[in-house]
C-alpha positions as CSV (number, residue, x, y, z in Angstrom):
1,X,19.9,11.6,-5.0
2,X,22.0,10.1,-7.7
3,X,25.2,12.1,-8.5
4,X,23.6,15.1,-6.8
5,X,26.7,17.5,-7.0
6,X,27.8,16.2,-10.4
7,X,24.2,16.5,-11.7
8,X,23.8,20.1,-10.3
9,X,27.1,21.2,-11.8
10,X,26.4,19.7,-15.2
11,X,22.8,21.1,-15.3
12,X,24.1,24.6,-14.3
13,X,26.9,24.6,-17.0
14,X,24.7,23.2,-19.8
15,X,21.8,25.4,-18.8
16,X,23.8,28.4,-19.8
17,X,23.8,27.1,-23.3
18,X,20.3,25.9,-23.5
19,X,18.6,29.2,-24.5
20,X,21.3,30.6,-26.7
21,X,20.4,31.3,-30.4
22,X,24.1,31.2,-31.3
23,X,26.9,29.1,-29.7
24,X,30.5,30.0,-30.5
25,X,33.7,27.9,-30.1
26,X,34.5,30.1,-27.1
27,X,31.2,29.1,-25.4
28,X,31.8,25.5,-26.0
29,X,35.4,25.7,-24.6
30,X,34.0,27.5,-21.5
31,X,31.3,24.8,-21.0
32,X,33.8,21.9,-21.5
33,X,36.1,23.4,-18.8
34,X,33.3,23.3,-16.3
35,X,32.1,19.9,-17.4
36,X,35.7,18.6,-17.2
37,X,36.1,20.0,-13.6
38,X,32.7,18.5,-12.5
39,X,33.6,15.0,-13.8
40,X,37.1,15.1,-12.1
41,X,35.5,16.2,-8.8
42,X,33.1,13.3,-9.0
43,X,36.2,11.0,-9.3
44,X,35.8,10.0,-12.9
45,X,38.9,8.5,-14.2
46,X,41.2,11.2,-15.7
47,X,41.8,9.4,-19.0
48,X,38.1,8.8,-19.4
49,X,37.4,12.5,-18.7
50,X,40.1,13.6,-21.2
51,X,38.6,11.3,-23.9
52,X,35.0,12.3,-23.1
53,X,35.7,16.0,-23.4
54,X,37.6,15.5,-26.6
55,X,34.7,13.6,-28.3
56,X,32.1,16.1,-27.0
57,X,34.0,19.1,-28.2
58,X,34.7,17.7,-31.6
59,X,31.0,16.9,-32.2
60,X,29.9,20.2,-30.6
61,X,32.1,22.3,-32.9
62,X,30.7,20.5,-36.0
63,X,28.7,22.4,-38.6
64,X,25.5,20.4,-37.8
65,X,25.5,21.7,-34.2
66,X,26.7,25.3,-34.5
67,X,24.6,26.1,-37.6
68,X,21.4,24.4,-36.2
69,X,18.4,26.5,-35.1
70,X,18.9,25.4,-31.5
71,X,22.8,25.0,-31.1
72,X,22.6,25.1,-27.3
73,X,20.1,22.2,-27.2
74,X,22.3,20.2,-29.7
75,X,25.3,20.5,-27.4
76,X,23.3,19.1,-24.5
77,X,22.1,16.2,-26.8
78,X,25.8,15.5,-27.7
79,X,26.8,15.4,-24.0
80,X,23.8,13.1,-23.2
81,X,24.8,10.7,-26.1
82,X,28.4,10.6,-25.0
83,X,27.5,9.9,-21.4
84,X,25.5,6.9,-22.7
85,X,28.4,5.7,-24.7
86,X,30.6,6.0,-21.7
87,X,28.4,3.8,-19.6
88,X,27.7,1.2,-22.3
89,X,24.9,2.6,-24.6
90,X,22.3,0.0,-23.6
91,X,21.5,-2.6,-20.8
92,X,23.3,-5.9,-20.9
93,X,21.2,-8.7,-19.6
94,X,21.9,-11.9,-17.7
95,X,22.8,-15.0,-19.8
96,X,20.2,-17.6,-19.0
97,X,21.1,-20.0,-21.8
98,X,22.2,-22.8,-19.5
99,X,20.0,-24.7,-17.1
100,X,20.7,-24.3,-14.3
101,X,22.3,-20.9,-14.8
102,X,25.2,-20.5,-12.4
103,X,26.0,-17.0,-11.2
104,X,29.2,-16.5,-9.3
105,X,29.1,-13.4,-6.9
106,X,32.4,-11.8,-6.1
107,X,33.7,-8.7,-4.4
108,X,35.6,-7.3,-1.4
109,X,34.2,-7.1,2.1
110,X,31.9,-4.2,2.8
111,X,30.5,-3.8,-0.7
112,X,27.2,-5.4,0.2
113,X,27.8,-8.7,-1.7
114,X,25.6,-11.0,0.5
115,X,22.7,-8.6,0.5
116,X,23.0,-7.9,-3.2
117,X,22.9,-11.8,-3.7
118,X,19.5,-11.9,-2.2
119,X,18.3,-8.8,-4.1
120,X,19.3,-10.5,-7.3
121,X,17.5,-13.8,-6.3
122,X,14.4,-11.7,-5.6
123,X,14.4,-10.2,-9.1
124,X,14.8,-13.6,-10.7
125,X,12.0,-15.0,-8.6
126,X,9.7,-12.3,-9.8
127,X,10.7,-13.4,-13.3
128,X,9.2,-16.8,-12.4
129,X,12.5,-18.5,-11.9
130,X,13.4,-20.8,-9.1
131,X,16.7,-19.4,-7.6
132,X,18.9,-21.2,-5.0
133,X,21.5,-19.3,-3.0
134,X,24.7,-21.2,-2.1
135,X,26.7,-20.1,0.9
136,X,30.4,-20.4,0.2
137,X,31.7,-17.7,2.5
138,X,33.0,-19.8,5.4
139,X,35.5,-17.2,6.9
140,X,33.4,-14.0,7.7
141,X,31.6,-14.4,11.1
142,X,28.0,-14.9,10.7
143,X,28.2,-14.7,6.8
144,X,26.2,-17.9,6.3
145,X,23.6,-16.8,8.9
146,X,23.2,-13.4,7.1
147,X,22.6,-15.1,3.8
148,X,20.0,-17.4,5.4
149,X,18.2,-14.4,6.9
150,X,18.1,-12.3,3.7
151,X,17.3,-15.6,1.8
152,X,14.3,-16.2,4.0
153,X,13.1,-12.5,3.6
154,X,13.0,-12.8,-0.2
155,X,11.6,-16.4,0.2
156,X,14.5,-18.1,-1.7
157,X,16.1,-21.4,-0.3
158,X,19.7,-21.3,0.8
159,X,22.1,-24.2,0.6
160,X,24.8,-24.4,3.2
161,X,27.2,-27.0,4.6
162,X,28.5,-25.0,7.5
163,X,32.0,-23.5,8.0
164,X,34.1,-26.6,8.1
165,X,33.9,-27.6,4.5
166,X,36.0,-26.4,1.5
167,X,34.1,-23.7,-0.4
168,X,34.9,-25.5,-3.7
169,X,33.2,-28.7,-2.4
170,X,30.2,-26.6,-1.1
171,X,29.8,-25.0,-4.6
172,X,29.7,-28.5,-6.2
173,X,27.3,-29.9,-3.8
174,X,25.1,-26.8,-4.1
175,X,25.0,-27.2,-8.0
176,X,24.0,-30.9,-7.6
177,X,21.3,-30.0,-5.1
178,X,19.9,-27.5,-7.5
179,X,19.8,-30.1,-10.3
180,X,17.9,-32.6,-8.1
181,X,15.4,-30.0,-6.8
182,X,14.7,-28.1,-10.0
183,X,16.3,-24.8,-9.2
184,X,17.1,-23.2,-12.6
185,X,19.3,-20.4,-11.2
186,X,22.2,-21.0,-8.7
187,X,23.6,-17.9,-7.2
188,X,26.9,-18.6,-5.3
189,X,27.9,-16.1,-2.5
190,X,31.6,-16.3,-2.2
191,X,34.0,-14.9,0.5
192,X,35.3,-11.3,0.3
193,X,38.5,-9.9,1.6
194,X,39.5,-6.4,2.9
195,X,41.8,-6.3,-0.1
196,X,42.7,-8.3,-3.1
197,X,45.1,-11.2,-2.2
198,X,46.4,-14.4,-3.8
199,X,44.3,-16.7,-1.5
200,X,41.1,-15.0,-2.4
201,X,41.7,-15.2,-6.2
202,X,42.9,-18.7,-6.0
203,X,39.7,-19.9,-4.2
204,X,37.4,-18.0,-6.6
205,X,39.2,-19.4,-9.5
206,X,38.7,-22.9,-8.1
207,X,35.0,-22.4,-7.7
208,X,34.9,-20.9,-11.2
209,X,36.7,-24.0,-12.6
210,X,34.3,-26.4,-10.7
211,X,31.0,-24.7,-11.7
212,X,31.8,-23.2,-15.1
213,X,29.4,-20.3,-14.3
214,X,27.4,-18.4,-16.9
215,X,28.0,-15.2,-15.1
216,X,30.7,-13.8,-12.8
217,X,29.3,-10.7,-11.3
218,X,31.5,-8.3,-9.3
219,X,29.8,-6.3,-6.5
220,X,31.4,-2.9,-6.1
221,X,30.8,0.0,-3.6
222,X,30.5,3.0,-5.9
223,X,31.3,5.2,-3.0
224,X,35.0,4.1,-3.1
225,X,35.6,6.2,-6.3
226,X,38.6,5.2,-8.4
227,X,39.5,2.4,-6.2
228,X,36.4,0.6,-7.4
229,X,37.7,0.9,-10.9
230,X,41.1,-0.6,-9.8
231,X,39.3,-3.4,-8.1
232,X,37.2,-4.1,-11.2
233,X,40.3,-4.2,-13.4
234,X,42.0,-6.7,-10.9
235,X,39.1,-9.0,-10.7
236,X,38.5,-9.0,-14.4
237,X,42.2,-9.8,-15.0
238,X,42.0,-12.8,-12.8
239,X,38.4,-14.1,-13.5
240,X,37.2,-12.5,-16.7
241,X,34.1,-11.1,-15.0
242,X,30.9,-10.8,-17.1
243,X,29.3,-7.8,-15.2
244,X,29.4,-5.4,-12.3
245,X,26.7,-4.6,-9.7
246,X,27.2,-1.1,-8.2
247,X,26.0,-0.7,-4.7
248,X,25.3,2.6,-2.7
249,X,24.6,4.6,-5.9
250,X,22.1,6.6,-3.8
251,X,25.0,8.1,-2.1
252,X,26.6,11.2,-3.6
253,X,30.3,11.3,-2.8
254,X,32.7,10.0,-5.5
255,X,30.1,8.3,-7.6
256,X,32.1,8.6,-10.7
257,X,32.9,4.9,-10.7
258,X,29.7,4.3,-12.7
259,X,31.0,6.7,-15.3
260,X,34.5,5.0,-15.5
261,X,34.1,1.3,-15.1
262,X,32.8,0.4,-18.6
263,X,35.4,2.7,-20.4
264,X,38.3,1.4,-18.3
265,X,37.5,-2.4,-18.2
266,X,35.0,-2.9,-21.0
267,X,32.9,-4.8,-18.4
268,X,29.2,-3.8,-18.5
269,X,27.4,-2.6,-15.3
270,X,24.4,-4.8,-15.1
271,X,22.6,-3.7,-12.0
272,X,22.7,-0.8,-9.5
273,X,21.5,-0.8,-5.9
274,X,19.7,2.4,-5.0
275,X,19.4,1.7,-1.3
276,X,19.7,-0.9,1.5
277,X,16.3,-2.5,1.2
278,X,15.9,-5.8,-0.6
279,X,13.7,-4.4,-3.3
280,X,16.2,-1.6,-4.2
281,X,18.1,-3.2,-7.0
282,X,17.6,-2.1,-10.6
283,X,18.6,-3.1,-14.0
284,X,21.2,-0.6,-15.2
285,X,20.1,1.4,-18.2
286,X,23.0,3.8,-19.4
287,X,20.6,6.1,-21.4
288,X,18.2,6.4,-18.5
289,X,21.1,7.2,-16.0
290,X,22.5,9.8,-18.4
291,X,19.0,11.4,-18.6
292,X,18.8,11.5,-14.8
293,X,22.2,13.1,-14.4
294,X,21.3,15.8,-16.9
295,X,18.0,16.4,-15.3
296,X,15.9,15.0,-18.2
297,X,14.0,12.6,-15.9
298,X,13.5,8.8,-16.2
299,X,9.8,8.2,-16.8
300,X,10.4,4.6,-18.1
301,X,12.0,3.5,-14.8
302,X,9.1,5.2,-12.9
303,X,6.5,3.4,-14.9
304,X,8.4,0.0,-14.5
305,X,8.6,0.6,-10.8
306,X,4.9,1.3,-10.6
307,X,4.0,-1.7,-12.7
308,X,6.1,-4.0,-10.5
309,X,4.4,-2.7,-7.3
310,X,0.8,-2.4,-8.5
311,X,-1.1,-5.7,-8.8
312,X,-3.1,-5.9,-12.1
313,X,-6.3,-7.2,-10.4
314,X,-6.1,-4.4,-7.8
315,X,-5.6,-1.9,-10.6
316,X,-8.7,-3.1,-12.4
317,X,-10.7,-3.1,-9.2
318,X,-9.6,0.5,-8.6
319,X,-10.5,1.5,-12.2
320,X,-14.0,0.1,-11.7
321,X,-14.4,2.0,-8.4
322,X,-13.4,5.2,-10.2
323,X,-15.8,4.6,-12.9
324,X,-18.7,3.8,-10.5
325,X,-17.7,6.7,-8.1
326,X,-17.4,4.2,-5.1
327,X,-13.8,5.2,-4.2
328,X,-13.5,5.1,-0.3
329,X,-11.1,6.0,2.3
330,X,-10.1,2.3,2.5
331,X,-9.1,2.5,-1.2
332,X,-7.3,5.7,-0.5
333,X,-5.3,4.1,2.4
334,X,-4.4,1.2,0.0
335,X,-3.1,3.6,-2.6
336,X,-1.0,5.5,0.0
337,X,0.6,2.1,1.0
338,X,1.4,1.2,-2.6
339,X,3.0,4.8,-3.1
340,X,5.1,4.3,-0.1
341,X,6.3,1.0,-1.5
342,X,7.6,2.8,-4.7
343,X,10.2,4.6,-2.5
344,X,11.0,8.1,-1.3
345,X,8.9,10.8,-2.9
346,X,11.9,12.9,-3.7
347,X,13.3,10.0,-5.7
348,X,10.1,9.5,-7.7
349,X,9.9,13.3,-8.4
350,X,13.6,13.2,-9.6
351,X,12.5,10.8,-12.3
352,X,10.2,13.4,-13.9
353,X,11.5,15.4,-16.9
354,X,12.4,19.0,-15.9
355,X,12.6,18.4,-12.1
356,X,16.2,19.1,-11.1
357,X,18.0,18.7,-7.8
358,X,17.4,22.5,-7.0
359,X,13.7,22.1,-7.3
360,X,13.8,19.0,-5.2
361,X,15.5,20.9,-2.4
362,X,12.7,23.4,-2.2
363,X,10.2,20.5,-1.9
364,X,9.6,19.5,1.7
365,X,8.0,16.0,1.6
366,X,7.6,14.9,5.3
367,X,7.1,11.2,5.6
368,X,5.4,11.9,9.0
369,X,2.5,13.5,6.9
370,X,1.8,10.0,5.5
371,X,1.7,8.5,9.0
372,X,-0.7,11.3,10.0
373,X,-3.1,10.6,7.2
374,X,-3.0,6.9,8.0
375,X,-3.7,7.5,11.6
376,X,-6.7,9.7,10.7
377,X,-8.2,7.2,8.4
378,X,-7.6,4.3,10.8
379,X,-9.4,6.2,13.6
380,X,-12.6,6.3,11.4
381,X,-15.3,3.6,11.6
382,X,-15.9,1.4,8.7
383,X,-19.0,3.3,7.9
384,X,-17.2,6.7,8.0
385,X,-14.5,5.4,5.7
386,X,-17.2,4.4,3.1
387,X,-19.4,7.5,3.7
388,X,-17.3,10.5,4.8
389,X,-20.3,12.7,4.3
390,X,-21.7,11.5,7.6
391,X,-18.7,12.8,9.6
392,X,-20.0,15.8,11.6
393,X,-18.3,17.9,14.3
394,X,-18.6,15.3,17.1
395,X,-17.2,12.6,14.8
396,X,-14.4,14.9,13.8
397,X,-13.4,15.5,17.5
398,X,-13.5,11.8,18.1
399,X,-11.3,10.9,15.1
400,X,-8.8,13.7,15.9
401,X,-8.5,12.4,19.5
402,X,-8.1,8.7,18.3
403,X,-5.4,9.7,15.8
404,X,-3.5,12.1,18.0
405,X,-4.1,15.0,15.5
406,X,-6.2,18.2,15.5
407,X,-9.7,18.7,14.0
408,X,-8.1,21.0,11.5
409,X,-6.0,18.1,10.2
410,X,-9.1,16.0,9.9
411,X,-11.0,18.8,8.0
412,X,-8.0,19.2,5.7
413,X,-8.0,15.5,4.9
414,X,-11.7,15.4,4.2
415,X,-11.4,18.4,1.9
416,X,-8.6,16.7,0.0
417,X,-10.5,13.5,-0.3
418,X,-13.6,15.5,-1.5
419,X,-11.5,17.2,-4.2
420,X,-10.0,13.9,-5.2
421,X,-13.4,12.4,-5.8
422,X,-14.3,15.5,-8.0
423,X,-11.2,14.7,-10.1
424,X,-12.2,11.1,-10.3
425,X,-15.7,12.0,-11.4
426,X,-14.1,13.8,-14.4
427,X,-12.2,10.5,-15.1
428,X,-15.2,8.4,-14.8
429,X,-16.4,9.2,-18.4
430,X,-13.1,8.3,-20.0
431,X,-13.2,5.1,-21.9
432,X,-17.0,5.1,-22.4
433,X,-18.5,5.2,-25.8
434,X,-17.1,4.1,-29.2
435,X,-13.7,5.4,-30.1
436,X,-12.9,6.8,-26.7
437,X,-9.6,6.2,-25.1
438,X,-9.4,3.4,-22.6
439,X,-8.5,4.5,-19.2
440,X,-5.4,3.1,-17.5
441,X,-4.2,4.0,-14.0
442,X,-0.5,2.9,-13.9
443,X,0.3,5.0,-10.8
444,X,-1.2,5.0,-7.2
445,X,-2.4,8.4,-6.0
């Protein structure tokens, strides 16, 4: 979970203020001491924390807060707004003004730069662009092969000239190849080092000079804490980077880099990686991140995630099945598959307002339960999936044996499916008749 320990501490501290009908300066001081400690423990830069606390305290002690009808809520609102300001207020988009758009990827070894390069290409491809990956890391063993593998997985071509050619020459040839073949985005994967050195910077400066890129994106491991901020400062000083991509933000330790980078370097965070899979890269929205840290949910990201995963034609077909009450176990299986593609259930629940980390710890979502349901459904015949009413005792025993489960598991699933159909029957009238609200099903079941 994102910033789990920081989120827990901030929510606990601010929760003490939430229901208070009157908030005193003493209350604000006590809360800010705890907030300060929580931010420092999360490895947020000391100067950033000091400035943040000062701003929050000044605003919280203003008459518009202390004299309001809900002063505790107002203090929380101030903390939320200042967290947004700390991280950049709003998303900063990629500059696609040039054609082809050249994006130079930089970073130290181990930050996940090559995988992130493919993740970025996948996002652009879904935006109907034609990206090309250029392999300029000629030093790390198997770096080119890795880029080719992940490029193939996201179905994006990779330009390479092997390991015996100068990276600057490779980058130039890659750009020319893109122009000849109609690739409108060129993403250049450069070499990383275990630490910042003169050779590394000179090479990247040479590639920058040769390509004149629209974007120079620094890939940073958020788990390295304050060192990530130091790396960002060094790369920015040498290259004037245009954005940062934070990886491993799904980890919890020392995640304060995300809260420090913009304030220290004035370079925006453009994307964050929430896991290792190639579809786990998200546009960074400071306001949404602040909401998630404070337990206010992130419904917009949840909706976007669902919309990206759910095919429009499939959604319409599902809607028609619900209206006509012809929803089958095959449809149910398809919806389960789509829901799994959205990511871990705990992460999805964490995007809902009011669901905090403590609640999530009490929710035991076992991924094996999904596998059990799939096995039961796949052990049914086509006729049984379409007409579960025909499943009698002998059929139940056969399905249980075929799926490696018990009859009671089969009974439980049949009951859940029956209840689901009842709920759908209630929905089937929505959207009928003049002036009725049209039904939309943005989420899979």
